[in-house]
NUGU-8486 format. One record per atom (N, C-alpha, C): residue number from 1; x, y, z; atom name. Coordinates in steps of 0.001 Angstrom, whole numbers, m for minus. Each point is the difference from the previous one (the first is absolute). Example, Ala and Ser with C-alpha at 12.3 -4.5 7.8 and 13.67 -1.06 7.14 Angstrom:
+-----+---------+---------+---------+------+
: pos :    east :   north :      up : site :
+-----+---------+---------+---------+------+
:   1 :   13190 :   m5690 :    7800 :    N :
:   1 :    m890 :    1190 :       0 :   CA :
:   1 :     900 :    1200 :       0 :    C :
:   2 :    m350 :    1050 :    m720 :    N :
:   2 :     820 :    1190 :      60 :   CA :
:   2 :    m770 :    1090 :     730 :    C :
+-----+---------+---------+---------+------+
//
This chain:
+-----+---------+---------+---------+------+
: pos :    east :   north :      up : site :
+-----+---------+---------+---------+------+
:   1 :   62348 :   m2067 : m131559 :    N :
:   1 :    m797 :   m1357 :      57 :   CA :
:   1 :   m1452 :     525 :    m352 :    C :
:   2 :    m332 :    1123 :     775 :    N :
:   2 :   m1470 :     428 :      m1 :   CA :
:   2 :    m300 :     421 :   m1441 :    C :
:   3 :     870 :     653 :    m676 :    N :
:   3 :    m232 :     476 :   m1346 :   CA :
:   3 :    m163 :   m1456 :    m930 :    C :
:   4 :     743 :    m929 :     184 :    N :
:   4 :    m144 :   m1157 :    m723 :   CA :
:   4 :   m1344 :    m662 :     231 :    C :
:   5 :    m452 :     m44 :    1106 :    N :
:   5 :   m1295 :    m599 :     432 :   CA :
:   5 :   m1152 :     860 :    m685 :    C :
:   6 :      62 :    1272 :      84 :    N :
:   6 :    m967 :     889 :    m574 :   CA :
:   6 :     m46 :    m169 :   m1545 :    C :
:   7 :    1222 :     m32 :    m602 :    N :
:   7 :      63 :    m235 :   m1406 :   CA :
:   7 :    m635 :   m1275 :    m473 :    C :
:   8 :     367 :   m1074 :     711 :    N :
:   8 :    m652 :   m1314 :    m258 :   CA :
:   8 :   m1419 :     m54 :     223 :    C :
:   9 :    m529 :     563 :     947 :    N :
:   9 :   m1397 :     112 :     216 :   CA :
:   9 :    m780 :     705 :   m1064 :    C :
:  10 :     485 :    1219 :    m477 :    N :
:  10 :    m425 :     750 :   m1156 :   CA :
:  10 :      50 :    m727 :   m1226 :    C :
:  11 :    1069 :    m562 :    m308 :    N :
:  11 :     106 :    m850 :   m1176 :   CA :
:  11 :   m1019 :   m1282 :     m98 :    C :
:  12 :     m87 :    m572 :    1273 :    N :
:  12 :   m1069 :   m1109 :     m14 :   CA :
:  12 :   m1419 :     587 :    m298 :    C :
:  13 :    m276 :    1017 :     616 :    N :
:  13 :   m1393 :     500 :    m137 :   CA :
:  13 :    m180 :     514 :   m1445 :    C :
:  14 :    1018 :     466 :    m617 :    N :
:  14 :    m141 :     499 :   m1309 :   CA :
:  14 :    m216 :   m1056 :   m1079 :    C :
:  15 :     814 :   m1235 :     339 :    N :
:  15 :     m22 :   m1156 :    m915 :   CA :
:  15 :   m1392 :    m744 :     166 :    C :
:  16 :    m626 :     143 :    1219 :    N :
:  16 :   m1126 :    m784 :     208 :   CA :
:  16 :   m1313 :     910 :    m400 :    C :
:  17 :     112 :    1108 :    m513 :    N :
:  17 :   m1062 :     853 :    m264 :   CA :
:  17 :     m62 :     375 :   m1489 :    C :
:  18 :   m1013 :    m639 :    m758 :    N :
:  18 :     m29 :     394 :   m1421 :   CA :
:  18 :    m270 :    1345 :    m265 :    C :
:  19 :    m676 :     797 :     741 :    N :
:  19 :    m322 :    1359 :    m282 :   CA :
:  19 :    1269 :     970 :     390 :    C :
:  20 :     843 :    m496 :     966 :    N :
:  20 :    1247 :     877 :     212 :   CA :
:  20 :     960 :    m438 :   m1156 :    C :
:  21 :      44 :   m1274 :    m461 :    N :
:  21 :     913 :    m221 :   m1097 :   CA :
:  21 :    m205 :     651 :   m1197 :    C :
:  22 :   m1395 :      54 :    m245 :    N :
:  22 :    m443 :     774 :   m1218 :   CA :
:  22 :     418 :    1440 :     119 :    C :
:  23 :    m186 :     564 :    1203 :    N :
:  23 :     311 :    1482 :     172 :   CA :
:  23 :    1497 :     203 :    m146 :    C :
:  24 :     736 :    m882 :     593 :    N :
:  24 :    1570 :      54 :    m120 :   CA :
:  24 :     357 :     m32 :   m1508 :    C :
:  25 :    m606 :    m908 :    m788 :    N :
:  25 :     378 :    m138 :   m1359 :   CA :
:  25 :    m332 :    1330 :    m735 :    C :
:  26 :   m1136 :     630 :     371 :    N :
:  26 :    m488 :    1238 :    m611 :   CA :
:  26 :    1062 :    1092 :     241 :    C :
:  27 :     382 :      59 :    1204 :    N :
:  27 :     917 :    1094 :     361 :   CA :
:  27 :    1397 :    m300 :    m659 :    C :
:  28 :     498 :   m1117 :     222 :    N :
:  28 :    1325 :    m261 :    m564 :   CA :
:  28 :      98 :      m1 :   m1567 :    C :
:  29 :   m1060 :    m468 :    m726 :    N :
:  29 :      55 :      m8 :   m1443 :   CA :
:  29 :    m420 :    1269 :    m643 :    C :
:  30 :   m1045 :     668 :     613 :    N :
:  30 :    m521 :    1180 :    m711 :   CA :
:  30 :     491 :    1450 :     638 :    C :
:  31 :     299 :    m193 :    1274 :    N :
:  31 :     372 :    1468 :     637 :   CA :
:  31 :    1551 :      73 :     102 :    C :
:  32 :     575 :   m1124 :     411 :    N :
:  32 :    1478 :      10 :     230 :   CA :
:  32 :     782 :    m400 :   m1360 :    C :
:  33 :    m779 :    m302 :    m951 :    N :
:  33 :     592 :    m340 :   m1347 :   CA :
:  33 :     994 :   m1157 :     211 :    C :
:  34 :    m133 :   m1019 :     731 :    N :
:  34 :     938 :   m1022 :     317 :   CA :
:  34 :     222 :    m800 :   m1258 :    C :
:  35 :    m988 :    m427 :    m715 :    N :
:  35 :      87 :    m887 :   m1128 :   CA :
:  35 :     841 :     765 :   m1000 :    C :
:  36 :    m392 :    1296 :    m355 :    N :
:  36 :     760 :     710 :   m1041 :   CA :
:  36 :    1458 :     139 :     340 :    C :
:  37 :     245 :     275 :    1363 :    N :
:  37 :    1422 :     150 :     391 :   CA :
:  37 :     778 :   m1346 :     m63 :    C :
:  38 :    m623 :   m1016 :     194 :    N :
:  38 :     592 :   m1407 :     m56 :   CA :
:  38 :     340 :    m209 :   m1511 :    C :
:  39 :    m956 :     213 :    m884 :    N :
:  39 :     114 :    m265 :   m1486 :   CA :
:  39 :    1217 :     761 :    m444 :    C :
:  40 :     218 :    1322 :     518 :    N :
:  40 :    1044 :     798 :    m530 :   CA :
:  40 :    1360 :    m718 :     419 :    C :
:  41 :      70 :    m728 :    1019 :    N :
:  41 :    1316 :    m558 :     477 :   CA :
:  41 :     272 :   m1318 :    m802 :    C :
:  42 :    m955 :    m640 :    m711 :    N :
:  42 :     290 :   m1211 :    m684 :   CA :
:  42 :     677 :     281 :   m1293 :    C :
:  43 :    1194 :    m619 :     m35 :    N :
:  43 :     788 :      77 :   m1274 :   CA :
:  43 :    m666 :    m557 :   m1191 :    C :
:  44 :       8 :     703 :   m1087 :    N :
:  44 :    m820 :    m670 :   m1157 :   CA :
:  44 :     287 :     734 :   m1191 :    C :
+-----+---------+---------+---------+------+
//
């Protein structure tokens, strides 16, 4: 239960902060290569 509360709190803080959202986008798209990885999975 405590982990769920902590996760919910962190998620809410992230969604409510433009600077944190921009930082998360930067990390996921540029350093973790999330976009490229997802594109590779799309059949086409």
